[in-house]
DRENNUZA-136450 format. One record per residue (C-alpha): residue number from 1; y, x negated, z negated. Coordinates in nm, 4 decimals, decimal comma. Layout:
<fises>
{nulo NUM py Y px X pz Z} $
...
</fises>
This chain:
<fises>
{nulo 1 py 2,2978 px -0,9035 pz -1,9944} $
{nulo 2 py 2,2474 px -1,2239 pz -1,8044} $
{nulo 3 py 1,8699 px -1,2159 pz -1,8651} $
{nulo 4 py 1,8545 px -0,8583 pz -1,7310} $
{nulo 5 py 2,0422 px -0,9633 pz -1,4175} $
{nulo 6 py 1,8023 px -1,2523 pz -1,3626} $
{nulo 7 py 1,5028 px -1,0210 pz -1,4035} $
{nulo 8 py 1,6495 px -0,7751 pz -1,1548} $
{nulo 9 py 1,7081 px -1,0567 pz -0,9056} $
{nulo 10 py 1,3526 px -1,1841 pz -0,9558} $
{nulo 11 py 1,2108 px -0,8331 pz -0,9109} $
{nulo 12 py 1,4160 px -0,7929 pz -0,5947} $
{nulo 13 py 1,2947 px -1,1281 pz -0,4606} $
{nulo 14 py 0,9340 px -1,0453 pz -0,5473} $
{nulo 15 py 0,9559 px -0,7045 pz -0,3803} $
{nulo 16 py 1,1107 px -0,8626 pz -0,0690} $
{nulo 17 py 0,8357 px -1,1256 pz -0,0609} $
{nulo 18 py 0,5675 px -0,8589 pz -0,0934} $
{nulo 19 py 0,7294 px -0,6561 pz 0,1858} $
{nulo 20 py 0,7447 px -0,9644 pz 0,4091} $
{nulo 21 py 0,3762 px -1,0358 pz 0,3406} $
{nulo 22 py 0,2767 px -0,6748 pz 0,4071} $
{nulo 23 py 0,4651 px -0,6682 pz 0,7391} $
{nulo 24 py 0,3101 px -1,0017 pz 0,8356} $
{nulo 25 py -0,0424 px -0,8789 pz 0,7536} $
{nulo 26 py 0,0096 px -0,5534 pz 0,9444} $
{nulo 27 py 0,1424 px -0,7409 pz 1,2474} $
{nulo 28 py -0,1548 px -0,9782 pz 1,2334} $
{nulo 29 py -0,3977 px -0,6854 pz 1,2209} $
{nulo 30 py -0,2162 px -0,5147 pz 1,5083} $
{nulo 31 py -0,2483 px -0,8299 pz 1,7188} $
{nulo 32 py -0,6213 px -0,8495 pz 1,6381} $
{nulo 33 py -0,6739 px -0,4881 pz 1,7385} $
{nulo 34 py -0,4866 px -0,5466 pz 2,0658} $
{nulo 35 py -0,7200 px -0,8388 pz 2,1339} $
{nulo 36 py -1,0210 px -0,6080 pz 2,0766} $
{nulo 37 py -0,8774 px -0,3637 pz 2,3314} $
{nulo 38 py -0,8092 px -0,6378 pz 2,5854} $
{nulo 39 py -1,1574 px -0,7818 pz 2,5398} $
{nulo 40 py -1,3202 px -0,4410 pz 2,5861} $
{nulo 41 py -1,1052 px -0,3746 pz 2,8932} $
{nulo 42 py -1,2023 px -0,7098 pz 3,0469} $
{nulo 43 py -1,5731 px -0,6527 pz 2,9848} $
{nulo 44 py -1,5498 px -0,3035 pz 3,1293} $
{nulo 45 py -1,3917 px -0,4392 pz 3,4478} $
{nulo 46 py -1,6494 px -0,7204 pz 3,4729} $
{nulo 47 py -1,9437 px -0,4890 pz 3,4101} $
{nulo 48 py -2,1324 px -0,6000 pz 3,7226} $
{nulo 49 py -2,1576 px -0,9529 pz 3,5877} $
{nulo 50 py -2,3343 px -0,8560 pz 3,2653} $
{nulo 51 py -2,6444 px -0,6674 pz 3,1688} $
{nulo 52 py -2,5740 px -0,3330 pz 3,0039} $
{nulo 53 py -2,7544 px -0,4087 pz 2,6787} $
{nulo 54 py -2,5312 px -0,7038 pz 2,5800} $
{nulo 55 py -2,2272 px -0,4951 pz 2,6837} $
{nulo 56 py -2,3356 px -0,2185 pz 2,4492} $
{nulo 57 py -2,3993 px -0,4702 pz 2,1720} $
{nulo 58 py -2,0529 px -0,6195 pz 2,2252} $
{nulo 59 py -1,8951 px -0,2732 pz 2,2183} $
{nulo 60 py -2,0714 px -0,2064 pz 1,8875} $
{nulo 61 py -1,9515 px -0,5405 pz 1,7489} $
{nulo 62 py -1,5929 px -0,4633 pz 1,8559} $
{nulo 63 py -1,6168 px -0,1210 pz 1,6949} $
{nulo 64 py -1,7332 px -0,2799 pz 1,3687} $
{nulo 65 py -1,4451 px -0,5280 pz 1,3810} $
{nulo 66 py -1,2051 px -0,2424 pz 1,4468} $
{nulo 67 py -1,3408 px -0,0632 pz 1,1408} $
{nulo 68 py -1,2938 px -0,3762 pz 0,9294} $
{nulo 69 py -0,9354 px -0,4126 pz 1,0569} $
{nulo 70 py -0,8686 px -0,0495 pz 0,9647} $
{nulo 71 py -0,9938 px -0,1081 pz 0,6114} $
{nulo 72 py -0,7725 px -0,4150 pz 0,5748} $
{nulo 73 py -0,4799 px -0,2158 pz 0,7088} $
{nulo 74 py -0,5451 px 0,0677 pz 0,4650} $
{nulo 75 py -0,5319 px -0,1854 pz 0,1841} $
{nulo 76 py -0,1922 px -0,3107 pz 0,3045} $
{nulo 77 py -0,0488 px 0,0285 pz 0,3971} $
{nulo 78 py -0,1510 px 0,1916 pz 0,0693} $
{nulo 79 py 0,1105 px -0,0226 pz -0,0987} $
{nulo 80 py 0,3943 px 0,0752 pz 0,1378} $
{nulo 81 py 0,5285 px 0,3697 pz -0,0630} $
{nulo 82 py 0,5273 px 0,1897 pz -0,3964} $
{nulo 83 py 0,6688 px -0,1211 pz -0,2316} $
{nulo 84 py 0,9456 px 0,0820 pz -0,0672} $
{nulo 85 py 1,0360 px 0,2314 pz -0,4057} $
{nulo 86 py 1,0451 px -0,1115 pz -0,5693} $
{nulo 87 py 1,2912 px -0,2541 pz -0,3154} $
{nulo 88 py 1,6496 px -0,2381 pz -0,4396} $
{nulo 89 py 1,8766 px -0,0123 pz -0,2366} $
{nulo 90 py 2,1929 px -0,1994 pz -0,3353} $
{nulo 91 py 2,3114 px -0,4823 pz -0,1141} $
{nulo 92 py 2,3066 px -0,8314 pz -0,2670} $
{nulo 93 py 2,6245 px -0,9641 pz -0,4260} $
{nulo 94 py 2,6936 px -1,2007 pz -0,1408} $
{nulo 95 py 2,6848 px -0,9157 pz 0,1104} $
{nulo 96 py 2,4350 px -0,8223 pz 0,3778} $
{nulo 97 py 2,1689 px -0,5538 pz 0,3975} $
{nulo 98 py 1,9916 px -0,4230 pz 0,0949} $
{nulo 99 py 1,6226 px -0,5175 pz 0,0750} $
{nulo 100 py 1,5260 px -0,1507 pz 0,1135} $
{nulo 101 py 1,7372 px -0,1108 pz 0,4278} $
{nulo 102 py 1,5850 px -0,4286 pz 0,5670} $
{nulo 103 py 1,2146 px -0,3857 pz 0,4874} $
{nulo 104 py 1,1366 px -0,0123 pz 0,4783} $
{nulo 105 py 1,1985 px 0,0392 pz 0,8535} $
{nulo 106 py 0,9954 px -0,2735 pz 0,9312} $
{nulo 107 py 0,7067 px -0,1495 pz 0,7184} $
{nulo 108 py 0,7081 px 0,1900 pz 0,8908} $
{nulo 109 py 0,7378 px 0,0317 pz 1,2344} $
{nulo 110 py 0,4463 px -0,2042 pz 1,1676} $
{nulo 111 py 0,2396 px 0,0926 pz 1,0527} $
{nulo 112 py 0,3141 px 0,2919 pz 1,3697} $
{nulo 113 py 0,2422 px -0,0078 pz 1,5941} $
{nulo 114 py -0,0957 px -0,0507 pz 1,4280} $
{nulo 115 py -0,1810 px 0,3165 pz 1,4819} $
{nulo 116 py -0,0948 px 0,2902 pz 1,8518} $
{nulo 117 py -0,2985 px -0,0292 pz 1,8893} $
{nulo 118 py -0,5994 px 0,1332 pz 1,7197} $
{nulo 119 py -0,5852 px 0,4325 pz 1,9530} $
{nulo 120 py -0,5712 px 0,2020 pz 2,2562} $
{nulo 121 py -0,8614 px -0,0067 pz 2,1256} $
{nulo 122 py -1,0715 px 0,3022 pz 2,0563} $
{nulo 123 py -1,0167 px 0,4254 pz 2,4129} $
{nulo 124 py -1,1126 px 0,0886 pz 2,5632} $
{nulo 125 py -1,4190 px 0,0510 pz 2,3405} $
{nulo 126 py -1,5334 px 0,4054 pz 2,4249} $
{nulo 127 py -1,4961 px 0,3233 pz 2,7960} $
{nulo 128 py -1,7039 px 0,0090 pz 2,7463} $
{nulo 129 py -1,9701 px 0,2033 pz 2,5560} $
{nulo 130 py -1,9792 px 0,4648 pz 2,8327} $
{nulo 131 py -2,0111 px 0,1986 pz 3,1010} $
{nulo 132 py -2,2882 px 0,0223 pz 2,9097} $
{nulo 133 py -2,4794 px 0,3456 pz 2,8460} $
{nulo 134 py -2,4503 px 0,4436 pz 3,2114} $
{nulo 135 py -2,5839 px 0,1022 pz 3,3088} $
{nulo 136 py -2,8690 px 0,1252 pz 3,0589} $
{nulo 137 py -2,9710 px 0,4619 pz 3,2012} $
{nulo 138 py -2,9483 px 0,3433 pz 3,5603} $
{nulo 139 py -3,2816 px 0,3650 pz 3,7441} $
{nulo 140 py -3,2074 px 0,0349 pz 3,9189} $
{nulo 141 py -3,1403 px -0,1606 pz 3,5994} $
{nulo 142 py -3,3503 px -0,4714 pz 3,5535} $
{nulo 143 py -3,3643 px -0,6317 pz 3,2132} $
{nulo 144 py -3,2126 px -0,9755 pz 3,1874} $
{nulo 145 py -3,4025 px -1,0683 pz 2,8755} $
{nulo 146 py -3,5393 px -1,4207 pz 2,8738} $
{nulo 147 py -3,9170 px -1,4498 pz 2,9056} $
{nulo 148 py -4,0809 px -1,5579 pz 2,5833} $
{nulo 149 py -4,4339 px -1,6609 pz 2,6829} $
{nulo 150 py -4,6269 px -1,7852 pz 2,9867} $
{nulo 151 py -4,7326 px -1,4357 pz 3,0943} $
{nulo 152 py -4,3708 px -1,3116 pz 3,0901} $
{nulo 153 py -4,2635 px -1,6163 pz 3,2887} $
{nulo 154 py -4,5326 px -1,5491 pz 3,5528} $
{nulo 155 py -4,4331 px -1,1822 pz 3,5782} $
{nulo 156 py -4,0654 px -1,2710 pz 3,6061} $
{nulo 157 py -4,1411 px -1,5320 pz 3,8712} $
{nulo 158 py -4,3591 px -1,2912 pz 4,0714} $
{nulo 159 py -4,0842 px -1,0266 pz 4,0533} $
{nulo 160 py -3,8265 px -1,2791 pz 4,1680} $
{nulo 161 py -4,0546 px -1,3944 pz 4,4506} $
{nulo 162 py -4,1136 px -1,0346 pz 4,5638} $
{nulo 163 py -3,7396 px -0,9654 pz 4,5694} $
{nulo 164 py -3,6747 px -1,2825 pz 4,7645} $
{nulo 165 py -3,9414 px -1,1899 pz 5,0209} $
{nulo 166 py -3,7861 px -0,8419 pz 5,0512} $
{nulo 167 py -3,4478 px -0,9991 pz 5,1099} $
{nulo 168 py -3,5786 px -1,2415 pz 5,3719} $
{nulo 169 py -3,7729 px -0,9715 pz 5,5587} $
{nulo 170 py -3,4999 px -0,7125 pz 5,5136} $
{nulo 171 py -3,7585 px -0,4537 pz 5,4198} $
{nulo 172 py -3,8289 px -0,2514 pz 5,1141} $
{nulo 173 py -4,1695 px -0,2162 pz 4,9554} $
{nulo 174 py -4,3395 px 0,1143 pz 5,0161} $
{nulo 175 py -4,4258 px 0,3134 pz 4,7101} $
</fises>
């Protein structure tokens, strides 16, 4: 009987450890997703400082990272039900909360927090994509790509010189 009691205690400890790790992983992923949303929000607000093409590329990169975070979360959350069933519902001998009463609400809460964070991140990334696409389609957009050869450098310099002359004269070229 003593061996059975030790096995039950070990199973309980293992299940509690797995629940703690799952909650920790979900909270880490939620924090990462919130950072994606904050980053997208910042870039959207600072849109005038960046060319639209790198903004769109960054939005795509954030969307890929969000997808990777979702896959990691699915891996952790797929174990929630079986983990919840493996947690003992009886309180420990010394008193206190049962592992099930302690960890099941935390697992569900972490799952809901992640879902909310993902929705917020998706909204912010969509806004950033919309801003970048609007900027790319703007008729006044000038590419900020670096010149790669002497001819590109001369064209860029002549364009810069023409804009500076326009600014100094306060006139616009006639088309």
